C-alpha positions as CSV (number, residue, x, y, z in Angstrom):
1,M,106.1,147.7,155.5
2,Y,106.3,151.5,154.8
3,Q,102.9,152.2,156.4
4,L,103.6,150.2,159.6
5,S,107.0,151.8,160.0
6,L,105.5,155.3,159.5
7,N,102.8,154.7,162.0
8,I,105.3,153.7,164.7
9,L,107.3,157.0,164.0
10,S,104.1,159.0,163.8
11,N,103.2,157.7,167.4
12,E,106.6,159.0,168.5
13,S,106.8,162.3,166.9
14,N,103.3,163.1,166.0
15,S,104.4,164.0,162.6
16,N,105.8,162.8,159.2
17,L,108.9,164.9,160.2
18,V,111.5,162.8,162.1
19,T,115.0,162.9,163.3
20,V,118.0,161.6,161.5
21,K,118.1,158.7,163.8
22,E,114.4,157.8,163.4
23,A,114.9,158.2,159.6
24,S,117.7,155.6,159.7
25,R,115.5,153.2,161.6
26,W,112.7,153.6,159.2
27,A,115.0,153.3,156.1
28,S,116.5,150.1,157.5
29,T,113.0,148.5,157.7
30,F,112.0,149.9,154.5
31,L,115.1,148.6,152.6
32,S,115.5,145.4,154.8
33,R,119.2,146.2,155.5
34,N,121.1,148.4,157.9
35,I,121.0,152.2,157.1
36,S,123.1,154.2,159.5
37,N,122.8,157.8,160.8
38,S,125.7,158.7,158.4
39,N,123.9,157.3,155.4
40,I,121.0,159.6,156.0
41,S,123.4,162.7,156.8
42,Y,125.0,161.7,153.4
43,L,121.7,162.2,151.6
44,I,121.2,165.7,153.3
45,Q,124.7,166.9,152.6
46,Y,124.5,166.1,149.0
47,G,121.0,167.6,148.6
48,K,119.3,164.4,147.9
49,I,116.7,165.1,150.5
50,Q,116.0,168.4,152.5
51,T,115.8,169.2,156.2
52,F,113.1,171.4,158.0
53,D,113.4,173.2,161.3
54,G,115.6,171.4,164.0
55,G,117.2,169.2,161.2
56,L,114.0,167.1,160.8
57,I,113.4,164.9,157.6
58,D,110.1,164.3,155.8
59,I,109.7,160.5,155.6
60,A,107.5,160.7,152.4
61,E,110.4,162.5,150.6
62,L,112.9,159.9,151.8
63,Q,110.7,157.0,150.6
64,S,110.3,159.0,147.1
65,Y,114.1,159.1,146.9
66,Y,114.6,155.4,147.7
67,N,111.8,154.3,145.4
68,S,113.2,156.3,142.5
69,Y,116.8,155.4,143.1
70,L,116.6,151.7,144.3
71,G,113.7,149.8,142.8
72,N,113.8,151.6,139.3
73,R,117.5,151.2,139.0
74,E,117.5,147.5,138.6
75,I,114.7,147.9,135.9
76,R,116.6,150.7,134.0
77,W,119.9,148.8,134.0
78,K,118.4,145.6,132.8
79,E,116.6,147.5,130.1
80,K,120.0,148.8,128.9
81,L,122.1,145.6,129.7
82,G,119.7,142.8,129.3
83,D,117.6,140.5,131.4
84,D,120.6,138.2,132.2
85,L,122.2,140.7,134.6
86,N,122.6,138.9,137.9
87,W,121.6,141.7,140.4
88,A,122.6,139.5,143.4
89,L,126.2,140.1,142.3
90,S,125.8,143.8,142.5
91,F,126.2,143.5,146.3
92,D,124.1,146.7,146.4
93,H,123.2,146.0,150.1
94,L,126.7,146.6,151.1
95,R,128.2,149.9,152.5
96,E,131.4,151.3,151.2
97,K,132.7,150.6,154.6
98,D,132.2,146.8,153.7
99,T,133.7,146.9,150.4
100,T,136.9,148.7,151.5
101,K,137.2,146.7,154.6
102,H,140.6,146.5,156.5
103,V,143.7,146.3,154.2
104,H,141.7,146.6,151.0
105,R,142.0,150.4,151.4
106,L,145.7,150.6,152.2
107,H,146.2,152.3,148.8
108,P,143.9,153.5,146.0
109,Y,144.1,151.3,142.9
110,K,142.2,152.0,139.6
111,G,140.5,148.8,138.2
112,K,140.2,146.5,141.1
113,Y,137.1,144.6,142.2
114,I,135.4,144.4,145.5
115,P,136.5,141.7,148.0
116,Q,132.9,140.3,148.3
117,L,133.0,139.2,144.5
118,V,136.1,137.2,145.1
119,E,134.7,135.7,148.3
120,Y,131.3,134.7,146.6
121,F,133.2,132.4,144.1
122,I,136.1,131.1,146.2
123,D,134.3,130.4,149.6
124,S,132.4,127.3,150.6
125,H,128.8,128.3,150.2
126,I,126.3,127.3,147.5
127,D,123.2,129.0,146.2
128,S,120.8,129.1,143.3
129,F,123.5,130.7,141.2
130,K,126.7,129.1,142.5
131,R,125.8,125.4,142.7
132,D,129.2,124.1,143.5
133,I,132.2,124.6,145.7
134,F,135.3,125.3,143.6
135,F,138.0,126.0,146.2
136,N,138.6,124.5,149.7
137,K,140.7,125.4,152.7
138,G,144.3,124.2,152.0
139,D,144.0,124.7,148.2
140,T,146.2,127.1,146.2
141,I,144.7,129.7,144.1
142,L,146.5,131.8,141.4
143,D,145.9,135.5,140.3
144,P,148.1,136.1,137.3
145,F,147.1,139.8,137.2
146,S,147.2,140.4,140.9
147,G,147.3,144.2,141.1
148,S,146.9,145.3,144.5
149,G,146.3,141.8,145.9
150,T,142.5,141.6,146.5
151,T,142.2,137.8,145.6
152,L,145.3,137.0,147.7
153,V,143.9,138.8,150.8
154,Q,140.4,137.1,150.5
155,A,142.1,133.7,150.1
156,N,144.1,134.2,153.1
157,E,141.0,135.0,155.2
158,L,139.5,131.7,154.0
159,G,142.6,129.6,154.7
160,I,143.4,129.3,151.0
161,N,146.9,129.6,149.8
162,S,147.6,132.0,147.1
163,I,150.0,133.3,144.5
164,G,149.9,136.6,142.8
165,I,151.7,137.7,139.8
166,D,152.1,141.1,138.4
167,I,154.3,142.9,135.9
168,S,154.3,146.1,137.8
169,K,156.7,146.1,140.8
170,F,154.9,148.9,142.6
171,N,151.6,146.7,142.3
172,C,153.4,144.0,144.0
173,S,154.7,146.2,146.7
174,I,151.1,147.1,147.5
175,A,150.0,143.4,147.8
176,E,153.0,142.6,149.8
177,A,152.3,145.4,152.3
178,K,148.8,144.0,152.7
179,L,149.8,140.5,153.2
180,S,152.9,140.8,155.5
181,N,152.7,139.7,158.9
182,Y,153.9,142.4,161.0
183,Q,155.1,143.1,164.6
184,L,152.6,145.8,164.8
185,H,154.2,147.5,168.0
186,E,157.5,147.8,166.0
187,L,155.6,149.3,163.0
188,E,153.9,151.8,165.4
189,E,157.3,152.7,166.8
190,E,159.0,153.4,163.5
191,I,155.8,155.5,162.3
192,A,156.1,157.5,165.7
193,N,159.7,158.1,165.2
194,I,159.2,159.3,161.5
195,I,156.5,161.7,162.8
196,F,158.6,163.0,165.7
197,Q,161.4,163.8,163.1
198,L,159.0,165.4,160.7
199,N,157.9,167.7,163.5
200,E,161.4,168.7,164.3
201,I,161.9,170.0,160.7
202,P,161.4,173.6,160.3
203,V,158.1,174.4,158.7
204,N,157.6,177.1,155.9
205,A,156.1,179.9,157.9
206,K,154.9,181.8,154.8
207,I,153.0,178.8,153.6
208,M,151.2,178.3,156.8
209,E,150.3,181.9,157.2
210,F,149.1,181.9,153.5
211,E,147.0,178.8,153.8
212,K,145.3,180.0,156.9
213,E,144.2,183.3,155.3
214,L,143.3,181.5,152.2
215,S,141.2,179.0,154.0
216,N,139.4,181.6,156.1
217,E,138.6,183.7,152.9
218,L,137.4,180.5,151.0
219,S,135.2,179.5,153.9
220,M,133.4,182.9,153.9
221,F,133.2,182.8,150.0
222,N,131.6,179.3,150.0
223,Q,129.2,179.9,152.8
224,K,127.9,183.0,150.8
225,H,127.9,181.6,147.2
226,F,127.7,177.8,147.7
227,P,125.9,177.3,151.0
228,S,125.6,173.6,151.9
229,P,123.3,171.6,151.5
230,Q,121.1,174.3,149.8
231,F,123.3,174.9,146.7
232,K,123.7,171.1,146.2
233,R,120.0,170.7,146.4
234,K,119.4,173.3,143.7
235,V,121.8,171.6,141.4
236,Y,120.2,168.1,142.2
237,K,116.7,169.6,141.4
238,D,118.0,171.4,138.3
239,E,117.1,174.8,139.8
240,I,120.3,176.4,138.9
241,D,122.7,176.2,135.8
242,E,125.7,174.8,137.6
243,D,128.3,175.4,134.9
244,V,127.3,179.0,134.3
245,Y,127.2,179.9,137.9
246,S,130.2,178.1,139.0
247,Q,132.3,179.6,136.2
248,E,131.4,183.0,137.3
249,K,132.1,182.5,141.0
250,E,135.4,180.6,140.2
251,K,136.7,183.6,138.2
252,K,135.7,185.9,141.0
253,F,137.6,184.0,143.8
254,L,140.6,183.5,141.7
255,D,141.4,187.1,141.9
256,N,141.6,186.9,145.7
257,Y,143.8,183.6,145.4
258,H,146.4,185.5,143.2
259,Q,146.4,188.4,145.6
260,L,147.2,186.2,148.5
261,L,150.0,184.5,146.4
262,Q,151.5,187.9,145.6
263,K,151.1,189.0,149.3
264,Y,153.0,185.9,150.8
265,N,155.3,185.5,147.8
266,I,154.6,181.9,147.4
267,K,156.3,179.8,144.9
268,L,154.0,177.1,143.8
269,Q,156.0,175.1,141.1
270,S,159.5,173.5,141.0
271,D,162.1,175.0,138.9
272,Q,162.4,171.8,136.8
273,N,159.7,170.1,134.8
274,H,161.3,166.8,133.9
275,T,159.6,164.2,136.2
276,F,156.1,163.4,137.4
277,L,157.0,164.8,140.7
278,D,158.2,168.1,139.1
279,K,155.1,168.6,137.3
280,W,152.3,167.6,139.6
281,Y,153.4,168.9,142.9
282,I,153.4,172.2,144.8
283,K,157.0,172.9,145.6
284,N,156.5,172.8,149.5
285,I,154.9,169.3,149.2
286,Y,157.7,168.0,147.0
287,D,160.1,169.1,149.7
288,E,158.1,167.4,152.4
289,I,157.9,164.3,150.4
290,K,161.6,164.0,150.0
291,N,162.1,164.6,153.8
292,I,159.6,161.7,154.5
293,Y,161.2,159.3,152.1
294,A,164.6,160.0,153.5
295,L,163.4,159.2,156.9
296,S,161.9,155.9,155.7
297,N,165.1,154.9,154.3
298,N,166.5,154.6,157.7
299,I,164.2,151.7,158.5
300,K,165.9,148.4,158.7
301,N,163.0,146.0,158.7
302,K,162.2,145.3,154.9
303,D,158.4,144.8,155.4
304,I,158.1,147.8,157.7
305,K,159.9,150.0,155.4
306,N,157.7,148.7,152.5
307,I,154.5,149.5,154.3
308,V,155.7,153.1,155.4
309,C,156.6,153.6,151.7
310,I,153.1,152.6,150.8
311,I,151.8,155.0,153.3
312,L,153.8,157.8,151.7
313,S,152.6,156.8,148.3
314,R,149.0,157.0,149.4
315,T,149.9,160.4,150.8
316,I,151.5,161.8,147.8
317,R,148.7,160.5,145.5
318,S,146.1,162.6,147.5
319,C,148.5,165.5,147.4
320,R,148.9,165.9,143.6
321,A,148.0,169.2,142.1
322,T,144.9,168.2,140.6
323,M,141.0,168.7,140.9
324,H,139.3,166.4,143.3
325,S,137.1,165.0,140.6
326,D,140.2,164.1,138.4
327,L,142.1,162.2,141.0
328,A,141.3,158.9,139.4
329,T,142.5,160.0,135.8
330,L,144.8,163.2,135.8
331,K,144.2,165.8,133.2
332,E,146.2,168.8,133.8
333,P,148.0,170.1,136.9
334,Q,145.8,172.5,139.0
335,F,147.8,175.1,141.1
336,N,144.9,177.6,141.4
337,S,141.7,177.6,143.2
338,Y,138.8,176.0,141.2
339,Y,135.2,175.0,141.2
340,C,134.9,171.4,142.4
341,H,132.2,169.4,140.8
342,K,132.7,166.7,143.5
343,H,132.1,168.9,146.5
344,K,130.0,171.6,144.7
345,K,132.2,174.6,145.9
346,I,135.4,176.3,145.4
347,C,138.4,174.2,146.4
348,K,142.1,174.8,146.6
349,P,145.2,172.8,146.1
350,I,147.0,171.1,148.9
351,F,150.0,173.0,150.2
352,S,151.3,170.5,152.9
353,S,151.5,166.8,153.0
354,K,152.6,166.2,156.6
355,N,149.0,166.0,158.2
356,W,147.9,163.5,155.4
357,F,150.9,161.3,156.1
358,I,149.9,161.2,159.7
359,R,146.3,160.5,159.0
360,Y,147.1,157.8,156.6
361,A,149.7,156.2,158.9
362,N,147.2,155.9,161.8
363,D,144.5,154.5,159.3
364,T,146.9,151.9,158.0
365,V,147.9,150.6,161.4
366,A,144.1,150.4,162.4
367,R,143.6,148.4,159.1
368,L,146.5,146.0,159.6
369,K,145.3,145.4,163.1
370,E,141.8,144.5,161.9
371,F,143.2,142.2,159.4
372,S,145.5,140.5,161.8
373,T,142.5,139.1,163.7
374,L,141.2,137.7,160.5
375,R,144.2,136.4,158.7
376,T,145.1,132.7,158.7
377,N,148.3,130.6,158.4
378,A,147.8,130.1,154.7
379,Y,150.7,130.8,152.3
380,S,150.7,133.8,150.2
381,T,153.5,134.7,147.7
382,V,153.6,137.7,145.4
383,L,156.0,137.6,142.2
384,S,157.0,140.4,140.3
385,A,157.1,138.6,136.8
386,N,155.8,138.2,133.3
387,S,152.8,135.9,133.9
388,Q,153.1,134.6,130.2
389,E,156.4,132.9,130.8
390,V,157.4,132.8,134.5
391,D,158.2,129.4,136.0
392,I,155.7,129.6,138.8
393,I,157.0,126.7,141.1
394,S,160.6,127.8,140.8
395,E,159.8,131.5,141.8
396,V,157.5,130.5,144.6
397,T,160.3,128.1,146.0
398,K,162.7,130.9,145.9
399,N,160.5,132.9,148.2
400,N,159.3,130.1,150.4
401,L,160.8,126.6,150.2
402,T,158.0,125.1,152.1
403,F,155.4,126.5,150.1
404,G,157.3,125.6,146.9
405,K,157.3,121.9,148.0
406,L,153.7,122.0,148.6
407,L,152.9,123.5,145.4
408,S,155.1,120.8,143.5
409,K,153.0,118.1,145.2
410,N,149.6,119.4,145.1
411,K,149.6,122.1,142.3
412,I,147.2,125.1,141.9
413,S,143.5,124.4,142.0
414,G,142.5,127.3,139.8
415,I,142.5,131.1,139.1
416,F,140.4,134.0,140.0
417,S,141.6,137.1,138.4
418,S,140.7,140.2,136.6
419,P,142.8,140.7,133.5
420,P,143.3,144.1,132.2
421,Y,140.7,145.4,129.8
422,V,141.5,146.4,126.2
423,G,142.9,149.8,126.0
424,Q,141.6,151.1,129.4
425,I,144.4,151.6,131.9
426,D,148.2,152.1,131.7
427,Y,149.0,150.4,134.9
428,H,152.6,151.7,135.4
429,E,151.4,155.3,134.6
430,Q,148.6,155.3,137.1
431,H,151.3,155.3,139.9
432,A,153.9,157.2,138.0
433,Y,154.6,159.3,141.2
434,A,155.6,156.3,143.1
435,Y,157.9,155.0,140.2
436,D,159.6,158.4,140.2
437,L,160.1,158.6,143.9
438,F,161.0,155.0,144.6
439,G,163.0,154.3,141.6
440,F,161.2,151.0,140.7
441,E,162.1,149.6,137.2
442,R,159.1,150.1,134.8
443,N,157.9,147.4,132.5
444,D,155.3,149.3,130.6
445,E,156.0,147.4,127.3
446,L,155.1,144.2,128.9
447,E,151.6,145.2,129.8
448,I,148.8,143.4,128.1
449,G,146.2,145.8,126.5
450,P,147.3,149.0,127.9
451,L,145.7,152.3,127.1
452,Y,148.5,153.7,125.0
453,K,148.0,150.8,122.5
454,G,144.3,151.8,121.9
455,K,141.4,149.5,121.2
456,G,142.0,148.8,117.4
457,K,141.9,145.4,115.8
458,K,145.7,145.0,116.2
459,A,145.6,146.0,119.9
460,R,142.6,143.5,120.4
461,D,144.5,140.7,118.7
462,E,147.7,141.2,120.7
463,Y,145.5,141.4,124.0
464,A,143.6,138.0,123.2
465,Q,147.2,136.4,122.5
466,G,148.6,138.0,125.6
467,I,145.9,136.7,128.0
468,A,145.9,133.2,126.3
469,A,149.6,133.0,126.8
470,V,149.1,133.6,130.5
471,L,146.5,130.9,130.7
472,K,148.6,128.5,128.7
473,N,151.5,129.1,131.1
474,A,149.4,128.8,134.3
475,R,147.9,125.4,133.0
476,K,151.3,123.9,133.5
477,Y,151.0,124.3,137.1
478,M,147.4,123.5,137.8
479,I,145.5,120.3,138.6
480,D,143.6,118.8,135.6
481,D,140.2,119.6,137.1
482,F,141.0,123.3,137.6
483,N,138.5,126.2,137.8
484,V,139.4,129.3,136.2
485,F,137.3,132.6,137.0
486,L,138.1,135.7,134.9
487,V,136.3,139.0,135.5
488,A,136.0,141.1,132.3
489,N,134.0,143.6,130.2
490,D,134.2,141.7,127.1
491,K,132.6,144.2,124.7
492,W,134.6,142.8,121.8
493,N,133.7,139.2,122.5
494,L,137.4,138.1,122.8
495,Y,137.1,135.5,125.5
496,P,135.7,132.7,123.5
497,E,138.7,132.9,121.2
498,I,141.0,133.2,124.3
499,A,139.6,130.2,125.8
500,K,140.1,128.4,122.6
501,Q,143.8,129.5,122.1
502,A,144.5,128.5,125.8
503,D,142.8,124.9,125.2
504,M,140.1,125.9,127.6
505,K,136.3,126.1,127.3
506,I,133.8,128.5,128.9
507,I,131.3,126.5,130.8
508,N,129.6,129.3,132.4
509,S,129.3,133.1,132.6
510,Y,127.7,135.6,135.3
511,E,126.7,139.0,134.3
512,R,126.9,141.5,137.1
513,P,126.2,145.3,137.5
514,V,129.0,147.4,138.5
515,L,127.3,150.0,140.7
516,N,130.1,152.2,142.3
517,R,132.7,153.5,139.8
518,T,135.4,156.0,140.5
519,E,134.7,158.3,137.5
520,R,131.9,160.6,137.0
521,D,130.3,158.5,134.3
522,K,127.3,157.0,136.0
523,N,125.9,155.0,132.9
524,P,124.8,151.5,133.5
525,Y,127.9,149.3,133.2
526,S,128.4,145.5,133.7
527,E,131.2,143.0,133.6
528,T,131.1,139.2,133.0
529,I,132.7,136.5,135.2
530,F,133.6,133.9,132.9
531,H,134.1,130.4,134.3
532,L,136.6,128.2,132.2
533,K,137.7,124.6,132.6
534,K,139.9,122.2,130.7
535,C,138.6,121.3,127.1
């Protein structure tokens, strides 16, 4: 395949050096999947491959990269994690654009699975691994740990009714924002009105002048000391000690940064340090956030007000005073310029949130429009409740009488969910900025397996009891021949006991590699999809 493709390109260019467009066409044939121009440009930008005169690429080097990264990766991961790793469930042929399609990227959420994993198990296809159809159009599926609503959105696409339950009120707001059926023209009008009013508020002239001069100095400094993609390639090829070099240059630019702060008399932090917003936001951004939130409170339509708040939440998450590489897991506030391991250059804090809000508002409307062409008339309900004890039929009926009657008659067909992992995430704390701003009640003490309780034996026992209690409560509302799918990284081998406590049995399990994680840890990592049924 490679030789044939190379010959074709050689006839066109009379060389092994090809354009980005030709390289993407060759790579698409070589890998038997679509590789876009931007995919090739990414490899250049991050120093994985080099370019020659005129931006040309050496096909042999590109092939070498794909061989080392692609084919060998599966072998290496199976050596580490075992031969039962189901590589088909890695979905490694998909682009990020596919795994974050339409409303799935309305708001960042740590710990969510990709929509294709849900779709694989709940749609109507069968293959050599999935030999039965578990859910049909018109069934009802439950996610008792619904998080940001991935299962619910995919169920809706397939015409399957869905119920999501989460102890976090903010998580429920994200899911509701994805699933609400908007009058999109009304949403666009409300957003345009907010942006108009934002533009009428006087800007901080000192901040604008300071950031303009800072950006110019930073650009010149990075072009000199961190030229892209040359510097990234040197790091990739281990031709430079990144830590030593970056620390030296970081310190050098920091002197310039402090001089500019003094020149423009910029106040970075709030006078108080009581709340998350006080601690993690530059004062100018905090002031802008309060202005946008005040404007959103004037919106009368409940659903539109909620989606605007989600846009604002996404905005303020991106504007926290932290390093780019620490966005997923905060460490310490970062109010100074710093060397960024993600971008391989000196980066700066964000000093204004307005453009981010506008950008995310436009992106949100586009994603909602895309989903509106795919959504079905299936019922979807999100319950902010404790899954261990909630009366599901009663609460669904309060939200939607017709759906409640249907549920009473036909019951729930099963579950697809990813329970929290032991001692890994504090689900309320990851969105502390939203709880501070919007005033949602926090229920941290009702989380199952939170990070703050650790991973000791007591924490693991409590976790197992909590998950089993959720399953036992759900059983009361499910059909006899239910199918339960739980996605977990069961390093403690807790799920056999959990199934036993819930009067269920594990009839199958699927081990899948998790290829794209948000943290810098790129070690081989897998999770298990447990299939449970009635004992």
